[in-house]
N, C-alpha and C positions, 0 to 999 in steps of 0.2 A: 928551849919548851919548861913545863912545870914537872917534878920525881913523882911519876903516882905510885900514892901510895898500898901498898895489900892491905886487897878489905876482906880478908879470908884468916881464920887465926883455929892451927893446928891444935885440936887437946888429946893427950895423950887420956882415952878410956878407962885404963889396964889392963884392957883386955889380950885376951893369950896368945900367942902366933901358935902353928898348928908346926912340929918337927917334926910329924913321927914318918913312918915309913907311906906313900902310895901308891898303893897298889897297881893304879894303870885300867886302861881299858875292858879289858881278861875280864877284871874285879866288875865295871861299870855296868857290863854284860850279863852278868851272872848276878851281883843284885837286881839288877830289870825287870832279867827273865825270873826269877824268885818274888819277888815284886810283885808282877803280872800272871805268877801260879796262883798267889794267897791271892789275889782280886778275883781271881776264876774263879774262885767258888765263897768269898765273902768274907775269909781273914781275911779279922784289923779291921772290920765296920761294921755296923751297929747290925739289927734284928732285920732288920727287910734287906738285906742288903745277900744274907745267906736262906732267904724264902727259896726263893731259885734253883739255885742249886745241889742243896740242900732235896728239896724237892723231884726233884728232878733224880737226884743220884740213887737214895730209897723208893720212889717206884721203876726206876730200872734193872734193881736189885728182886725186886718181887717176882719175876718170874722164877727165879735164879734161890729160893724161899721156895715155892709153890714146888717149881723142879727134884728138893731134899723132900722131902714130905712123903709125894709119890712112890720116888725111889724107896726112900725110907719103909716104907708102905708092900714093895714088893714088885713096886711098878715100872716103867720102864723111863731112859730118859725122853722128857717132853718133845725136847728140840734137838739142833745140832749145834755145833759149836759155830761152825758158820753160820749158823742164820736164827742167828739168837733172838724172839724175838720179831723180827723182822720192820712189821707195824711200827710196833710199842715203840723201834730204835730207830725210823725214824719221830717219828714223833716226839721226844723225845731230846737229840738231838738239838733236833730244830727249833726245841723248844732253849734251851739252853744257849743253842750259838746267837741266836737272836737275840738275847739275854743274855749274857757275858760279856760276850765278842765286842759291844759299843764300853761295856763300861773294860775293856782293855786300852781302848784307841782315843772313841769319842773327845773324851775329858780331853786331855793333854792338848788336841784341837782344838776345843771348844773352851780352853786357857792361855790357850797363843800362848806356852809355853815350850813346845820345843827348844827353839832356839838357847834357856838351858841348861836345857839336856847336853845339844852340839857346843855349846862352849866347853866343855870337856872337853879329852883327847876319847871322843865318842864318834870312829865312820858313822857318812851317812846308815852305813845298812845296817848296823849295827840294831838300831832299832827297829827296826821293822822285823830284825832276828828275835831279838828279845823273847817281840810280843808273839811271834808265831810258833818261838821252840816251848813260851810258857803254855800254850791254846792247846798247842800238839800235847804236853805234858796234863792238862786239864781232859781233851778232850779221853784221852786214853786213859786217864780215873774212869772214866764215869763208862767208858767200852768198858777196858777190858777186867775190871774190878766183878762185875758180874756174872765175865764166862771164867772166871778164875775157884769165884762160889759154885755154881755148877757145877763145874769140874771137883771141887773137892763134894759137897755133900753126894756126888755120886758112883765116887770107888769108895766115902767112906760108908757105905751098904755093897761095894763088889768086892766076891769072894773070888781068892788068888792071885797070884800077879800077871796072869793075861788077860783078867777082866782090868787094869791096871794103866798095865801096858797099852791095850787095847782105846783104852776112854784119854790116857796121855798122846798118845797119838791123833787122837780125831782134836780137840786142843790145839795141838801148834794150829793149825788150820786156822782157826778160829780165829787166834788169836791173830795171826798173821794180817785178814778181813778186818779186825777190830784197827792196824796198825794206820791199814790205807784210808781206813775211814777221817779216825785221827788227822791223818796231814791233811788228803785233800779236803775237809772240811773246816778243820781251822784256818787254812789259806782262802777260803771263800771266802766264811768268816767274817775276815777279819781284813779284807779287801773291801766287798762291801759297806765293815761295820764306818771305815773306814773314809768312805767317800762322803760324809755329813762330821760335823764337829755335834749336833743336837741328835741327843741320847736318842730320844722318842725318833726321829728320823729312820737314823742306824737301824734301831731295833724294826723297824717296819719294814726296811728292805732288806732285810737279811732277810722274813721272816717268809714277805711271800716273793722272793724268787724259791725259794729255798719248798716253797706250798703250790705254785703256781706253773712248777717246771714238775717235780713229782706226780703232779693229779692229772698234765699235761700226757707224761707219760701214760697213765697207767691208762685216760680215755685213749691212746693211741695203738696198747695194747686189744685193747675191750672191740676198738674198731676190727682188728684184723681178726679177732676168734680166740682174744682168751690167751693167760698162759699155755694153752695145748696145743697154741696153733703153731703151726710150724711156715709161714709167708717168710714170708724176704718185708713184708712192710710190721710185723710182726716185730720179727729176731735187731730188726731197725728203730723200734719201741725207745726205747731203754735210753737211746745215745742222744737223747731231749732232756732229762735231773739225773743231777750227779748222788742219787741214790740209786738209780736206776744202774745210773752205767758203771759204777759200785760193783754191783749184782754180778752186768754180766762180765764183769772181768774176773769173779768168786766165780761163774760158774764154766766158763772160759777155763779156767786152770784148775779144772776139778769137779768144779764144787756139787752138792748137789742138784741139777736144774728144773728138782721136782716144793724145792717149800719154798723160794727164793721170790721177786716179788717182780719177776718179768717175765719173756718165754725165750725157750734155751734161745742163746744169740745166732749156734747153733758157728759155719763158717763165719763166722762174723764178731767172734771174738776176739782177733789181735785190732778190730776195728776199738772197740771198745778201751781194748786195754789199751794204744796208742791216742784216742782222743784223754780216755784219763791222763793221760801222759799232760797233755797239753794243755788240760784245763787248768791242772798245775800252775805246769808254768807261767802259765798266760795270768791266777792269782800271784804268783811270790811274785812276779814284772811288775803287776802293776801294782802290791803291796809296797813294793822299791820306789817306784815311780812316785806313788801316791806321799814316800815321807821326799823325799830329794828337792821336789817342790816346795812340801813345806820347813822343811826347814831351812829356806832358800828367803819365805815370807817375811 
């Protein structure tokens, strides 16, 4: 049998090998989280990628600026910290997650680069975890910074330590409500956006789900007599939208029932809390399952 001659040749091109420290899984997750957080605000991208996050953030801060002007002229705070411009917040959070959640997840799905991520010491749950943390952080900036600006604009004209302390005590529940919004809508936006790798479709899915469910809850509330109604139908109408679901939790935990989005849930408050937890768990579970499947494709 004739001897087979080798056809390939190995060339030494002079590339240097890497002999530095290998930071491992934790550093990869941190780097991916930070990169995704920057992407949520268009950092590192062109001007076009910054338009939506910059405009939504500026629009969200506008009521805080108006409040500061009114308070400086001797007026009172225009709105509660836990109900900061509720209709505006609904609209801007919808726009933000519809535009930016696909930016975090759709591109990698469309480009089919997930196997490249998972060839590193990265577990299947680390990738969606990093995306979730990044989106939560971005929404916290969008939601909480205007509250802090409202607080600073109010205490700048406050007289006496007791007035400042009263504003501080009112701010803390508002920050807690903002945290609930950020966590739930980060999970919801990402799980809807990762259903497809096409960004336009992802944006449409997120926007349609948020808008339709919100108006459904409002229509059901109006059909039962409005926000002041006390019927069982009015009290449970808020269960059909994540926005009104969170508002029901806010009222259940002691928030002002007269300045939110829905009627007072009354005795149905624990149901709002339970469904919020269930929705969050379902979104996080769906996100993890989606990327477990995508990593094996």
